C-alpha positions as CSV (number, residue, x, y, z in Angstrom):
1,X,-3.9,-22.8,-6.4
2,X,-3.0,-22.1,-2.4
3,X,-1.5,-18.5,-2.4
4,X,0.0,-17.6,1.0
5,X,-0.9,-13.7,1.8
6,X,1.8,-11.9,3.9
7,X,1.5,-8.1,4.9
8,X,1.4,-5.8,8.0
9,X,-2.4,-6.0,6.9
10,X,-3.6,-9.1,4.5
11,X,-7.3,-8.4,4.3
12,X,-6.9,-6.5,0.9
13,X,-5.0,-8.9,-1.0
14,X,-6.7,-12.1,0.5
15,X,-10.1,-10.6,0.0
16,X,-8.8,-9.6,-4.1
17,X,-7.5,-13.6,-4.4
18,X,-10.8,-15.2,-2.7
19,X,-12.7,-13.2,-5.2
20,X,-10.6,-14.4,-8.1
21,X,-11.0,-17.8,-7.2
22,X,-7.6,-18.6,-5.2
23,X,-7.5,-20.5,-2.2
24,X,-5.8,-18.3,0.4
25,X,-3.4,-18.5,3.6
26,X,-2.7,-15.3,5.4
27,X,-0.3,-14.1,7.7
28,X,-0.8,-10.5,9.1
29,X,-0.5,-7.9,12.4
30,X,-4.1,-8.1,12.6
31,X,-6.4,-11.6,11.8
32,X,-9.4,-9.4,11.4
33,X,-12.8,-11.0,11.4
34,X,-13.5,-10.4,7.6
35,X,-9.8,-11.7,7.2
36,X,-10.4,-14.7,8.9
37,X,-13.9,-15.4,7.0
38,X,-12.5,-16.1,3.8
39,X,-8.7,-17.2,5.0
40,X,-6.7,-19.0,7.6
41,X,-3.6,-17.9,8.7
42,X,-2.2,-16.5,12.1
43,X,-0.8,-13.2,13.8
44,X,2.5,-11.6,14.6
45,X,3.9,-8.2,15.5
46,X,6.9,-8.1,13.2
47,X,7.6,-8.6,9.7
48,X,10.3,-11.1,10.7
49,X,8.1,-12.9,13.0
50,X,5.5,-13.2,10.1
51,X,8.0,-14.5,8.0
52,X,9.1,-17.3,10.7
53,X,5.4,-18.3,10.7
54,X,5.4,-18.7,6.8
55,X,7.9,-21.3,7.0
56,X,5.5,-23.7,8.3
57,X,2.6,-22.6,5.8
58,X,2.0,-25.1,2.8
59,X,1.1,-23.0,-0.5
60,X,2.1,-23.0,-3.8
61,X,3.0,-19.5,-4.0
62,X,3.3,-16.2,-1.9
63,X,2.4,-12.5,-2.6
64,X,4.1,-10.0,-0.2
65,X,2.4,-6.7,0.6
66,X,2.7,-3.2,2.6
67,X,5.8,-3.9,5.0
68,X,8.3,-6.0,3.1
69,X,9.3,-4.1,0.5
70,X,11.9,-2.7,2.4
71,X,13.4,-5.9,3.3
72,X,14.4,-8.0,0.6
73,X,16.1,-11.0,3.1
74,X,12.5,-11.8,4.1
75,X,11.1,-11.8,0.7
76,X,13.7,-14.3,-0.4
77,X,13.1,-16.5,2.3
78,X,9.3,-16.1,1.7
79,X,9.9,-17.2,-1.6
80,X,11.6,-20.5,-0.9
81,X,10.1,-23.6,-2.9
82,X,7.2,-21.1,-3.7
83,X,6.6,-19.3,-6.8
84,X,7.0,-15.5,-5.8
85,X,3.9,-13.7,-7.0
86,X,5.9,-10.0,-7.0
87,X,8.7,-8.1,-7.9
88,X,11.8,-10.5,-7.0
89,X,13.7,-9.6,-3.9
90,X,17.2,-8.6,-5.9
91,X,15.5,-6.0,-7.5
92,X,14.1,-4.1,-4.5
93,X,16.9,-2.5,-3.1
94,X,17.7,-0.5,-6.7
95,X,13.8,0.6,-7.0
96,X,13.6,1.3,-3.3
97,X,16.7,3.9,-3.5
98,X,15.9,7.4,-4.2
99,X,19.0,8.3,-5.9
100,X,18.7,5.7,-8.4
101,X,15.6,6.0,-9.1
102,X,16.0,9.8,-9.9
103,X,18.2,8.8,-12.5
104,X,15.0,7.5,-14.4
105,X,12.4,9.7,-13.2
106,X,12.1,13.5,-12.0
107,X,12.2,13.4,-8.0
108,X,12.6,16.2,-5.4
109,X,16.2,17.0,-4.4
110,X,17.1,14.5,-1.6
111,X,20.1,14.4,0.4
112,X,21.9,13.7,3.5
113,X,23.3,16.8,4.7
114,X,21.7,20.8,3.7
115,X,21.1,23.7,5.0
116,X,18.0,26.5,4.6
117,X,14.5,26.1,4.9
118,X,12.2,23.9,2.7
119,X,13.4,20.5,3.7
120,X,11.6,17.4,4.9
121,X,12.9,14.9,7.2
122,X,12.2,11.1,6.1
123,X,12.9,7.5,6.7
124,X,15.2,5.7,3.8
125,X,13.1,3.1,3.8
126,X,9.7,4.2,5.1
127,X,6.3,3.7,4.1
128,X,2.8,5.4,4.6
129,X,4.4,8.8,4.9
130,X,5.4,7.6,8.8
131,X,8.4,9.7,10.5
132,X,8.0,12.4,7.8
133,X,8.5,15.7,9.1
134,X,9.8,19.5,8.5
135,X,13.3,19.4,9.1
136,X,14.4,22.1,11.5
137,X,17.7,21.6,11.5
138,X,20.2,18.9,13.4
139,X,21.9,15.9,12.8
140,X,19.9,13.2,11.1
141,X,19.8,9.6,12.0
142,X,22.0,6.8,9.4
143,X,18.3,5.8,8.3
144,X,17.2,9.2,7.4
145,X,17.3,11.4,4.5
146,X,16.3,15.2,3.5
147,X,14.3,15.7,0.7
148,X,13.0,18.8,-1.1
149,X,9.6,19.7,0.2
150,X,7.3,20.4,-3.3
151,X,3.9,22.0,-2.8
152,X,0.9,20.5,-5.0
153,X,-1.4,17.6,-5.0
154,X,-0.7,14.4,-3.4
155,X,-1.2,11.8,-6.2
156,X,-0.6,8.0,-7.0
157,X,-0.8,5.5,-9.7
158,X,-2.4,2.3,-9.3
159,X,-0.3,-0.3,-12.1
160,X,0.6,-3.6,-13.0
161,X,4.1,-4.3,-14.5
162,X,5.4,-7.7,-16.1
163,X,9.1,-6.8,-15.6
164,X,8.8,-4.9,-19.5
165,X,5.8,-3.1,-19.8
166,X,3.2,-1.6,-17.6
167,X,-0.7,-1.0,-17.3
168,X,-2.0,2.0,-15.2
169,X,-5.5,0.7,-13.5
170,X,-5.9,4.4,-12.3
171,X,-5.0,7.2,-10.5
172,X,-5.9,8.5,-6.7
173,X,-5.7,11.3,-5.0
174,X,-3.7,10.2,-1.9
175,X,-5.3,11.4,1.5
176,X,-3.3,12.3,4.6
177,X,-2.8,13.6,8.2
178,X,0.1,15.6,8.6
179,X,2.1,13.6,6.3
180,X,0.4,10.2,7.1
181,X,-1.3,8.5,4.8
182,X,-4.8,7.7,5.6
183,X,-6.3,6.6,2.2
184,X,-7.4,7.3,-1.1
185,X,-9.8,9.0,-3.9
186,X,-10.2,8.4,-7.5
187,X,-8.8,11.0,-9.4
188,X,-9.8,12.1,-12.9
189,X,-7.3,14.4,-14.7
190,X,-5.9,13.0,-18.0
191,X,-2.9,15.5,-17.9
192,X,-1.5,13.7,-14.4
193,X,-2.7,10.4,-15.8
194,X,-0.6,10.6,-18.9
195,X,2.4,12.1,-16.5
196,X,1.9,9.2,-13.9
197,X,1.4,6.5,-17.0
198,X,5.1,7.7,-18.3
199,X,6.7,7.3,-15.0
200,X,5.1,3.7,-14.3
201,X,6.6,2.8,-17.9
202,X,9.8,4.2,-17.0
203,X,10.1,2.4,-13.6
204,X,9.3,-1.0,-15.1
205,X,11.6,-0.9,-17.9
206,X,14.3,0.1,-15.9
207,X,13.9,-1.5,-12.9
208,X,12.0,-4.6,-14.0
209,X,9.1,-4.6,-11.1
210,X,6.1,-7.6,-11.6
211,X,2.9,-7.2,-10.7
212,X,0.6,-4.6,-8.7
213,X,2.7,-1.9,-7.7
214,X,2.2,2.1,-7.3
215,X,4.2,5.4,-7.6
216,X,3.7,7.7,-5.3
217,X,4.1,11.9,-6.6
218,X,3.7,15.3,-6.1
219,X,1.6,17.2,-8.9
220,X,2.9,21.1,-8.9
221,X,0.2,22.0,-11.7
222,X,2.7,21.9,-14.4
223,X,4.8,18.6,-13.7
224,X,5.1,15.6,-12.1
225,X,7.9,15.2,-9.1
226,X,7.6,11.2,-8.0
227,X,8.4,10.6,-4.6
228,X,8.8,7.1,-4.1
229,X,7.7,3.8,-5.6
230,X,5.8,1.1,-3.8
231,X,6.9,-2.4,-5.8
232,X,4.0,-4.8,-4.3
233,X,0.6,-3.9,-4.6
234,X,-0.7,-0.9,-2.8
235,X,-3.7,0.1,-0.8
236,X,-5.8,1.7,-3.5
237,X,-5.9,-1.9,-5.3
238,X,-9.1,-2.3,-3.3
239,X,-11.0,0.3,-5.5
240,X,-10.8,-1.8,-8.4
241,X,-13.2,-4.5,-9.6
242,X,-13.0,-8.7,-10.4
243,X,-10.2,-9.4,-12.0
244,X,-7.6,-7.3,-10.3
245,X,-5.4,-9.9,-8.4
246,X,-5.7,-11.7,-11.4
247,X,-3.6,-9.3,-13.4
248,X,-1.5,-9.0,-10.8
249,X,-0.5,-12.5,-11.1
250,X,0.2,-12.6,-14.7
251,X,2.1,-9.4,-14.4
252,X,4.1,-11.4,-11.8
253,X,4.5,-14.1,-14.0
254,X,5.9,-12.0,-17.0
255,X,2.8,-12.7,-19.2
256,X,2.0,-10.0,-21.7
257,X,-1.0,-7.4,-19.9
258,X,-3.6,-7.5,-23.0
259,X,-7.6,-7.8,-22.9
260,X,-9.9,-6.0,-20.6
261,X,-8.2,-4.5,-17.4
262,X,-10.3,-4.0,-14.3
263,X,-12.6,-1.2,-14.0
264,X,-12.8,1.2,-10.3
265,X,-15.5,-0.4,-8.3
266,X,-15.3,2.0,-5.2
267,X,-14.3,5.8,-5.4
268,X,-13.1,6.4,-1.9
269,X,-10.6,4.4,1.0
270,X,-10.3,5.8,4.3
271,X,-8.6,4.4,6.9
272,X,-9.9,5.2,10.5
273,X,-7.1,5.4,13.3
274,X,-7.9,5.4,17.1
275,X,-7.7,8.8,18.9
276,X,-7.7,7.5,22.0
277,X,-7.1,3.8,23.5
278,X,-10.8,2.2,23.0
279,X,-12.0,-1.4,22.8
280,X,-13.6,-2.7,19.6
281,X,-17.3,-2.6,19.7
282,X,-19.6,-5.8,19.0
283,X,-19.9,-6.8,15.4
284,X,-23.8,-5.7,14.7
285,X,-22.1,-2.0,15.3
286,X,-20.5,-2.1,12.3
287,X,-22.6,-0.6,8.9
288,X,-22.5,-3.4,6.5
289,X,-21.1,-2.4,3.2
290,X,-19.0,0.4,4.4
291,X,-16.5,-1.3,7.0
292,X,-13.3,-3.5,6.1
293,X,-10.9,-4.9,8.2
294,X,-13.3,-5.3,11.1
295,X,-11.7,-5.9,14.7
296,X,-12.6,-8.7,16.9
297,X,-15.0,-7.6,19.8
298,X,-12.9,-6.8,22.7
299,X,-9.7,-6.2,21.0
300,X,-8.0,-3.3,22.7
301,X,-7.0,-0.7,20.1
302,X,-4.2,1.7,21.3
303,X,-4.2,5.4,20.2
304,X,-2.5,6.1,16.8
305,X,-3.8,2.5,15.7
306,X,-6.1,1.7,12.8
307,X,-9.6,0.6,13.8
308,X,-10.8,0.0,10.5
309,X,-11.1,0.9,6.7
310,X,-14.0,2.5,5.4
311,X,-14.5,2.1,1.4
312,X,-17.5,4.1,-0.4
313,X,-18.7,4.0,-3.6
314,X,-18.8,8.2,-4.0
315,X,-16.0,10.6,-3.4
316,X,-17.3,11.8,-0.3
317,X,-15.1,13.8,2.7
318,X,-13.7,11.7,5.6
319,X,-15.7,13.7,7.3
320,X,-18.8,12.2,5.5
321,X,-17.7,8.9,5.7
322,X,-17.6,9.0,9.5
323,X,-20.7,10.6,9.9
324,X,-22.2,6.7,8.6
325,X,-20.7,5.4,11.4
326,X,-22.4,5.2,14.6
327,X,-21.6,8.4,17.2
328,X,-18.6,6.5,18.9
329,X,-16.5,3.9,17.6
330,X,-15.9,1.5,20.4
331,X,-16.0,2.1,24.3
332,X,-12.9,3.6,26.2
333,X,-10.8,1.2,27.4
């Protein structure tokens, strides 16, 4: 079966699909070296342009990743004439709405206007923690909300739904710089896993989520506060082994999610961002087995943009992972 993958970064999903025997075509914003090694495709800088490129791609099925869960119109366009391997477009608005989600799971108070301290200003349809900051007063944009800040451990579930039930593959600690997501580390905590598992079951039962998805939350030491649901494969899916994409397909098709589940094969994933404008180095620069999302030699990477992804078999600090790289990542632009 030929599968079209469309996402901000398609390399992870393409790799998982290729490992499970699917033929892959990939459209994303980067077209990294290791993506092109396994999947032909094209690049564009915006989701609208990626979906326009997809109109001319022949494929039996399509799977969408990060960047499209907030655009049900584009998901519907991708699904035209293809099998959609994921949550259908018409189900996305409800599961992405914080007030509707708050009817099913416990969430921090979310409002459009407030007074006092202790609030975060965040995009209503955001992703990856981008745009979140402490609210110090002032008017919000129409696309923003305020959410009560909750102290605790930032965590997430990696799960697969079939529209009725959910199975949890594992839970992770979310790694952040400020409020922006930069990675995940596998987490072993039975109490948190049970709470996140209950949230995943409730989400699938209420919203009909299909395929791989994630639930982001805060554990305050006593209970769980759900922040959002990502009703599409999440970045931490990469931490799991063979059969991961095949399970996603089973869930997307509404099939029973029984049998042996994929197990963790990696422990930590960390995205490295450029702290200045750089040019990507030669391919031999990158340590074998550690680096994913490898940029093309000489490619200009602007300050704040992702350079590469580091994936390791042990839970180590970001500093230790970075120490495995040569002294400087790339050269100055």
